[in-house]
C-alpha positions as CSV (number, residue, x, y, z in Angstrom):
1,X,123.1,103.1,81.3
2,X,125.6,103.9,84.0
3,X,129.1,105.2,83.5
4,X,130.6,101.7,83.9
5,X,128.4,100.3,81.2
6,X,129.2,103.2,78.8
7,X,133.0,102.8,79.5
8,X,133.0,99.2,78.9
9,X,131.0,99.7,75.6
10,X,133.7,102.2,74.6
11,X,136.4,99.7,75.2
12,X,134.5,97.1,73.0
13,X,134.1,99.6,70.2
14,X,137.8,100.4,70.3
15,X,138.9,96.9,70.2
16,X,136.4,96.1,67.3
17,X,137.8,99.1,65.3
18,X,141.3,97.6,65.4
19,X,142.7,100.8,66.9
20,X,145.4,100.7,69.6
21,X,144.0,100.0,73.0
22,X,146.8,100.5,75.6
23,X,146.1,100.8,79.3
24,X,147.4,104.4,79.1
25,X,145.1,105.4,76.2
26,X,142.1,103.9,78.0
27,X,142.9,105.8,81.1
28,X,142.9,108.9,79.0
29,X,139.8,108.1,77.0
30,X,137.7,106.9,80.0
31,X,139.2,109.4,82.4
32,X,139.6,106.7,85.1
33,X,142.6,105.2,87.0
34,X,144.6,102.3,85.9
35,X,143.0,99.9,88.5
36,X,139.5,100.8,87.1
37,X,140.6,100.1,83.6
38,X,141.8,96.6,84.6
39,X,138.6,95.9,86.4
40,X,136.6,96.9,83.2
41,X,138.8,94.6,81.1
42,X,138.3,91.7,83.5
43,X,134.6,92.2,83.5
44,X,134.5,92.1,79.8
45,X,136.4,88.8,79.8
46,X,134.1,87.4,82.4
47,X,131.3,88.3,80.1
48,X,132.6,86.0,77.4
49,X,134.6,88.5,75.3
50,X,138.0,86.9,74.1
51,X,140.3,89.9,74.9
52,X,144.0,89.2,74.9
53,X,147.0,91.5,75.7
54,X,149.6,91.8,72.9
55,X,152.9,92.0,74.7
56,X,154.8,93.1,71.7
57,X,152.5,95.9,70.9
58,X,151.4,96.6,74.5
59,X,147.8,96.8,73.4
60,X,144.5,94.9,74.2
61,X,143.1,93.2,71.3
62,X,140.4,90.6,70.3
63,X,141.6,87.2,69.6
64,X,142.0,86.4,66.1
65,X,138.8,85.8,64.2
66,X,136.5,87.6,66.6
67,X,134.4,90.7,65.9
68,X,131.3,92.4,67.2
69,X,129.9,92.5,63.8
70,X,130.7,89.5,61.8
71,X,129.1,87.3,58.9
72,X,129.2,83.7,59.5
73,X,127.8,82.0,56.4
74,X,127.8,78.6,57.9
75,X,125.9,79.5,61.1
76,X,122.5,78.8,59.7
77,X,123.6,75.3,59.0
78,X,125.0,75.0,62.5
79,X,121.9,76.3,64.0
80,X,119.8,73.6,62.1
81,X,122.2,70.9,63.7
82,X,121.7,72.4,67.1
83,X,117.8,72.3,67.0
84,X,117.9,68.8,65.4
85,X,119.9,67.5,68.3
86,X,117.7,69.2,70.8
87,X,114.6,67.4,69.2
88,X,116.3,64.1,68.8
89,X,117.5,64.2,72.4
90,X,113.8,64.5,73.5
91,X,112.7,61.7,71.4
92,X,115.5,59.2,72.2
93,X,118.6,60.2,74.3
94,X,120.6,57.4,72.7
95,X,119.9,59.0,69.2
96,X,120.5,62.5,70.5
97,X,123.9,61.4,71.8
98,X,124.9,59.9,68.6
99,X,124.0,63.0,66.8
100,X,126.0,65.0,69.2
101,X,129.1,63.0,68.4
102,X,128.3,63.7,64.7
103,X,128.0,67.3,65.5
104,X,131.3,67.3,67.2
105,X,133.1,65.7,64.2
106,X,131.6,68.3,61.9
107,X,132.8,70.9,64.3
108,X,136.4,69.7,64.1
109,X,136.5,70.3,60.4
110,X,135.8,74.0,60.8
111,X,138.4,75.9,62.8
112,X,137.3,79.1,64.5
113,X,133.9,78.5,65.7
114,X,131.9,76.1,67.9
115,X,128.3,75.1,67.6
116,X,128.1,74.5,71.4
117,X,129.6,78.0,72.1
118,X,127.8,79.9,69.4
119,X,124.5,78.5,69.9
120,X,124.3,77.9,73.8
121,X,121.7,80.6,73.8
122,X,119.0,78.4,72.3
123,X,116.9,76.2,74.7
124,X,114.3,73.7,73.8
125,X,113.3,72.0,77.0
126,X,110.9,69.4,75.2
127,X,109.5,67.0,77.7
128,X,108.6,63.4,77.1
129,X,105.1,63.0,75.4
130,X,105.1,66.6,73.9
131,X,104.6,67.2,70.3
132,X,107.3,68.5,67.9
133,X,107.8,72.3,68.4
134,X,106.7,74.4,65.4
135,X,109.4,77.1,64.8
136,X,109.9,80.0,62.4
137,X,113.4,79.0,61.5
138,X,114.4,82.2,59.7
139,X,113.3,84.4,62.6
140,X,115.0,82.2,65.2
141,X,118.2,82.4,63.0
142,X,118.1,86.2,63.0
143,X,117.6,86.6,66.7
144,X,120.3,83.9,67.6
145,X,122.8,85.9,65.6
146,X,121.7,89.1,67.3
147,X,122.2,87.4,70.7
148,X,125.5,86.1,69.8
149,X,126.8,89.4,68.2
150,X,125.2,91.6,71.0
151,X,123.2,93.6,68.5
152,X,120.4,95.8,69.7
153,X,117.0,94.9,68.0
154,X,114.2,97.4,67.5
155,X,110.9,95.4,67.9
156,X,107.3,96.0,67.1
157,X,105.5,94.0,69.7
158,X,101.7,93.4,70.3
159,X,101.2,91.8,73.7
160,X,98.1,89.8,74.5
161,X,96.6,92.4,76.7
162,X,97.5,95.6,74.7
163,X,95.2,97.3,72.2
164,X,98.1,98.5,70.1
165,X,101.5,97.4,69.3
166,X,104.5,99.3,70.9
167,X,108.0,99.9,69.5
168,X,111.0,99.3,71.7
169,X,114.7,98.6,71.6
170,X,115.8,95.5,73.3
171,X,119.1,93.7,74.2
172,X,118.5,90.0,73.2
173,X,120.1,87.4,75.5
174,X,118.6,84.1,74.5
175,X,115.7,82.1,73.0
176,X,113.7,79.2,74.4
177,X,110.9,77.0,73.4
178,X,108.1,76.3,75.9
179,X,106.2,73.0,75.3
180,X,103.6,74.3,77.8
181,X,102.3,76.9,75.5
182,X,103.8,75.8,72.1
183,X,105.7,78.9,71.3
184,X,109.2,80.3,71.0
185,X,110.1,83.2,73.2
186,X,113.0,85.9,73.2
187,X,114.4,86.8,76.5
188,X,115.6,90.3,76.4
189,X,116.4,93.5,78.4
190,X,113.8,96.2,77.2
191,X,115.1,99.7,77.2
192,X,111.6,101.1,76.9
193,X,110.5,99.3,80.3
194,X,114.1,99.4,81.7
195,X,113.6,95.8,82.8
196,X,113.7,92.3,81.7
197,X,111.0,91.1,79.4
198,X,109.9,87.9,77.6
199,X,108.7,88.2,74.0
200,X,106.6,85.5,72.3
201,X,107.9,85.4,68.7
202,X,104.4,85.1,67.3
203,X,103.5,88.5,68.8
204,X,106.5,90.3,67.2
205,X,104.9,92.4,64.4
206,X,108.2,93.9,63.1
207,X,111.9,93.9,63.9
208,X,115.1,95.5,62.8
209,X,118.5,94.5,63.9
210,X,120.4,97.6,64.5
211,X,124.0,98.5,63.8
212,X,124.6,99.2,67.4
213,X,125.7,97.0,70.3
214,X,125.2,96.2,74.0
215,X,127.2,94.8,76.9
216,X,125.4,91.7,78.1
217,X,123.7,92.0,81.3
218,X,123.6,88.3,82.1
219,X,126.6,85.7,82.0
220,X,126.1,82.9,79.6
221,X,126.2,80.3,82.2
222,X,123.3,82.2,83.9
223,X,120.9,81.9,81.0
224,X,120.1,78.1,81.3
225,X,119.7,78.4,85.0
226,X,117.0,81.2,84.5
227,X,115.1,79.4,81.7
228,X,115.0,76.1,83.6
229,X,113.7,78.0,86.7
230,X,110.5,79.1,84.9
231,X,107.4,77.0,84.6
232,X,106.4,77.1,81.0
233,X,107.2,80.4,79.4
234,X,107.2,82.3,82.7
235,X,110.7,83.4,83.8
236,X,110.3,86.9,84.8
237,X,109.5,86.7,88.5
238,X,111.4,85.9,91.7
239,X,112.0,82.3,92.8
240,X,109.0,81.0,94.7
241,X,108.6,77.8,96.5
242,X,105.3,76.0,95.7
243,X,103.9,73.0,97.5
244,X,100.9,71.1,96.0
245,X,99.1,68.0,97.1
246,X,97.4,65.8,94.5
247,X,94.5,63.3,95.1
248,X,95.6,59.6,95.2
249,X,93.7,58.9,92.0
250,X,96.0,61.1,90.0
251,X,99.2,59.4,90.9
252,X,99.6,57.4,87.6
253,X,99.3,60.8,85.7
254,X,101.2,63.0,87.8
255,X,104.1,60.5,88.1
256,X,104.4,60.1,84.3
257,X,107.1,62.8,84.0
258,X,109.0,65.3,86.0
259,X,107.2,68.6,85.6
260,X,110.1,70.9,86.7
261,X,113.8,70.5,87.2
262,X,113.5,71.4,90.9
263,X,110.6,69.0,91.6
264,X,110.7,67.0,94.8
265,X,108.0,64.2,95.2
266,X,106.8,62.2,98.2
267,X,103.7,60.2,98.9
268,X,102.0,61.2,102.1
269,X,100.6,58.7,104.8
270,X,97.0,59.4,103.6
271,X,98.0,58.5,100.0
272,X,98.1,62.0,98.6
273,X,101.1,62.9,96.4
274,X,103.1,66.0,97.4
275,X,105.0,68.0,94.9
276,X,107.4,70.8,95.7
277,X,108.9,73.2,93.2
278,X,111.0,76.4,93.2
279,X,109.8,78.3,90.2
280,X,110.0,81.9,88.8
281,X,106.8,83.2,90.3
282,X,103.4,81.6,90.3
283,X,101.8,82.4,87.0
284,X,103.1,79.4,85.1
285,X,102.3,76.9,88.0
286,X,98.8,78.4,88.4
287,X,97.8,77.9,84.7
288,X,99.2,74.4,84.9
289,X,97.2,73.6,88.0
290,X,93.9,74.4,86.4
291,X,94.3,71.3,84.2
292,X,94.1,69.3,87.5
293,X,90.8,70.7,88.9
294,X,89.4,69.3,91.3
295,X,92.2,66.9,92.2
296,X,94.8,69.3,94.1
297,X,95.2,71.4,97.2
298,X,97.7,74.3,97.2
299,X,99.6,74.4,100.5
300,X,102.4,77.1,99.5
301,X,102.5,79.9,98.8
302,X,99.3,81.4,100.4
303,X,99.2,84.0,97.5
304,X,98.7,81.2,94.9
305,X,96.1,79.5,97.1
306,X,94.0,82.7,97.4
307,X,94.3,83.6,93.8
308,X,93.1,80.2,92.6
309,X,90.2,80.3,95.0
310,X,89.2,83.8,93.9
311,X,89.3,82.8,90.2
312,X,87.2,79.6,90.8
313,X,84.6,81.6,92.5
314,X,84.4,84.0,89.7
315,X,84.0,81.1,87.3
316,X,81.3,79.7,89.5
317,X,79.3,82.8,89.3
318,X,79.6,82.9,85.4
319,X,78.3,79.3,85.2
320,X,75.3,79.8,87.2
């Protein structure tokens, strides 16, 4: 972690302890100038921390009711409402909207928290025609609390291609369900790899929510944009433009639903159907395309075209 990160984390710890947190004390504690202190405070506010300045005491403070480590006994019930609304919205938008109104009325009876705020780090992009997601409710509840409270989590994780599980400390940012593979995933910054990683919940062998905290590396309004940019559970790679043509016979099946939020569709003069996406890398699209063999042609990117051709040749040799 760099100096700025450590300094901002110190500010959060001081605020959470309830100690005096004046601009002059921060200048002395962090050994920076006044302008830098103000910049750190503004960065924390932009990250979603409710920091106010007490004019009477001339000190920064968290808004009433907020703490980095807090027990919210009703949060498990609120999470159940959140997940139920996501599911209902996928089944029937009208029912989902009615449920949202009910959720809002329940919210009004509890001052000091907001389901839409506390659980906007849970995504369930269930598409039309998919089955109900199977979830480990208690595990999701624990990780959502860790995301909201910015707790570091120590994971034991056994990835698909690893012989042995690894232990790593991660900074959890959000969870999402992928209907393409039928699993829930945790998006987190992995301190072992010093990079972003996606963890399938079914591959987590152990976990411990630590009594230590992190400063979010991603703004809350960026999380939905990232998860919707992926194709299936794949959100790790850079945005990539993908152009694919489908045989005219597939039109009734391809047009049944929108496969990606960025999808653009047009029917070509020869009757073929052209789909254009901008996705996070090509891994998710590649696996999806295999379900359409032999009724598609990849036009972009060249890397995807060559990779599919290589793998099809390998499969053909195995089938001889």
